[in-house]
C-alpha positions as a Markdown table, in Angstrom:
| # | Residue | x | y | z |
|---|---|---|---|---|
| 1 | Met | 16.7 | 22.2 | -2.8 |
| 2 | Phe | 18.0 | 19.0 | -4.1 |
| 3 | Glu | 16.8 | 16.9 | -7.1 |
| 4 | Gly | 16.7 | 13.2 | -7.9 |
| 5 | Lys | 17.0 | 11.7 | -11.4 |
| 6 | Ser | 13.3 | 12.0 | -12.0 |
| 7 | Val | 11.6 | 14.0 | -9.2 |
| 8 | Arg | 12.2 | 17.0 | -7.0 |
| 9 | Pro | 10.6 | 18.4 | -3.9 |
| 10 | Arg | 9.4 | 22.0 | -4.1 |
| 11 | Ala | 7.6 | 24.3 | -1.7 |
| 12 | Leu | 4.0 | 23.6 | -1.0 |
| 13 | Arg | 1.5 | 25.9 | -2.8 |
| 14 | Ser | -2.1 | 26.5 | -2.1 |
| 15 | Glu | -3.1 | 25.0 | -5.5 |
| 16 | Asp | -1.7 | 21.6 | -4.3 |
| 17 | Val | -4.7 | 21.2 | -2.1 |
| 18 | Glu | -6.7 | 19.4 | -4.8 |
| 19 | Asn | -4.1 | 16.7 | -5.2 |
| 20 | His | -3.8 | 16.2 | -1.4 |
| 21 | Leu | -7.6 | 15.9 | -1.1 |
| 22 | Arg | -7.7 | 13.3 | -3.9 |
| 23 | Trp | -4.8 | 11.3 | -2.5 |
| 24 | Arg | -6.0 | 11.3 | 1.1 |
| 25 | Asn | -9.4 | 10.0 | -0.1 |
| 26 | Asp | -7.9 | 7.2 | -2.1 |
| 27 | Pro | -8.1 | 4.0 | 0.1 |
| 28 | Lys | -5.0 | 2.4 | -1.4 |
| 29 | Val | -2.9 | 5.5 | -1.0 |
| 30 | Val | -4.1 | 5.9 | 2.6 |
| 31 | Arg | -3.3 | 2.2 | 3.3 |
| 32 | Trp | 0.2 | 2.4 | 2.0 |
| 33 | Ala | 1.1 | 5.9 | 3.1 |
| 34 | Ala | -0.1 | 5.7 | 6.7 |
| 35 | Ala | -0.9 | 2.0 | 7.3 |
| 36 | Gly | -4.6 | 2.9 | 7.2 |
| 37 | Asp | -4.2 | 5.6 | 9.9 |
| 38 | Pro | -7.7 | 7.3 | 10.1 |
| 39 | Cys | -6.0 | 10.6 | 10.7 |
| 40 | Phe | -4.5 | 10.5 | 7.2 |
| 41 | Gly | -7.7 | 9.7 | 5.4 |
| 42 | Pro | -10.4 | 9.8 | 4.3 |
| 43 | Val | -10.8 | 13.5 | 4.9 |
| 44 | Thr | -13.2 | 16.3 | 3.9 |
| 45 | Ala | -12.3 | 19.2 | 1.7 |
| 46 | Glu | -12.8 | 21.5 | 4.7 |
| 47 | Ala | -10.3 | 19.5 | 6.8 |
| 48 | Ile | -7.8 | 19.6 | 4.0 |
| 49 | Asp | -8.3 | 23.4 | 3.7 |
| 50 | Arg | -7.7 | 23.9 | 7.4 |
| 51 | Gly | -4.7 | 21.6 | 7.3 |
| 52 | Phe | -3.2 | 23.4 | 4.3 |
| 53 | Asp | -3.5 | 26.8 | 6.1 |
| 54 | Thr | -1.4 | 25.3 | 8.9 |
| 55 | Met | 1.1 | 23.5 | 6.6 |
| 56 | Leu | 1.7 | 26.7 | 4.6 |
| 57 | Arg | 2.7 | 28.5 | 7.9 |
| 58 | Leu | 5.0 | 25.8 | 9.4 |
| 59 | Ser | 8.3 | 26.9 | 10.8 |
| 60 | Pro | 11.0 | 25.1 | 8.8 |
| 61 | Arg | 13.0 | 24.9 | 12.1 |
| 62 | Glu | 10.4 | 22.4 | 13.3 |
| 63 | Ser | 8.7 | 20.8 | 10.3 |
| 64 | Ala | 7.7 | 21.3 | 6.7 |
| 65 | Val | 5.6 | 19.8 | 3.9 |
| 66 | Phe | 6.8 | 19.7 | 0.3 |
| 67 | Thr | 5.2 | 18.8 | -3.0 |
| 68 | Val | 7.0 | 16.1 | -5.0 |
| 69 | Glu | 6.9 | 16.8 | -8.7 |
| 70 | Glu | 8.2 | 15.0 | -11.8 |
| 71 | Leu | 11.1 | 16.6 | -13.4 |
| 72 | Ala | 10.1 | 15.8 | -17.0 |
| 73 | Gly | 6.9 | 17.9 | -17.0 |
| 74 | Gly | 6.5 | 19.3 | -13.5 |
| 75 | Arg | 3.5 | 17.1 | -12.8 |
| 76 | Val | 2.7 | 16.9 | -9.1 |
| 77 | Ile | 2.9 | 13.2 | -8.0 |
| 78 | Gly | 3.2 | 13.2 | -4.2 |
| 79 | Met | 4.2 | 14.9 | -1.0 |
| 80 | Ala | 7.0 | 14.7 | 1.5 |
| 81 | Asp | 7.4 | 16.1 | 5.0 |
| 82 | Tyr | 9.8 | 16.2 | 7.9 |
| 83 | Arg | 8.8 | 16.5 | 11.5 |
| 84 | Asp | 10.1 | 15.6 | 15.0 |
| 85 | Leu | 13.2 | 17.5 | 14.2 |
| 86 | Asp | 16.0 | 17.3 | 16.8 |
| 87 | Pro | 18.9 | 19.5 | 15.5 |
| 88 | Tyr | 21.1 | 18.5 | 18.5 |
| 89 | Ala | 20.9 | 14.8 | 17.7 |
| 90 | Gly | 20.7 | 15.4 | 14.0 |
| 91 | Val | 17.6 | 13.4 | 13.5 |
| 92 | Ala | 14.1 | 13.9 | 12.1 |
| 93 | Thr | 11.1 | 11.8 | 10.9 |
| 94 | Leu | 10.7 | 11.9 | 7.1 |
| 95 | Gly | 7.5 | 10.9 | 5.3 |
| 96 | Val | 7.0 | 10.5 | 1.6 |
| 97 | Thr | 3.7 | 9.7 | -0.1 |
| 98 | Ile | 3.5 | 9.1 | -3.8 |
| 99 | Gly | -0.2 | 9.7 | -4.6 |
| 100 | Glu | -0.2 | 9.1 | -8.3 |
| 101 | Arg | -0.5 | 5.3 | -8.7 |
| 102 | Glu | 1.5 | 5.1 | -12.0 |
| 103 | Phe | 4.5 | 6.2 | -10.0 |
| 104 | Cys | 4.1 | 3.6 | -7.3 |
| 105 | Ser | 4.8 | 0.0 | -7.0 |
| 106 | Ala | 2.5 | -2.3 | -9.0 |
| 107 | Arg | 1.1 | -3.8 | -5.8 |
| 108 | Ile | -1.0 | -0.7 | -5.0 |
| 109 | Ala | -2.0 | 0.2 | -8.6 |
């Protein structure tokens, strides 16, 4: 796994579900993360639980979801994923959502 200067991705854990539920029900996070896509949020706790069961079992050859955490204290601040992986073309779609507003641009704070 790689690290940046202030954050790192790590494997998704079941205890991350509470953060995902909060972020995906925050209208500003939803707006900026997914252009207001109603599939991203708002969501119920039950939907997040079902989705987490799926995300924890994803095949890394196809897609994966990671937790983004701050290096300084290990605080969970967001999520990242890759999908639509085409190993022959060497391309994938990457998504990054920073759910903690103090780590985002001032325009969504």
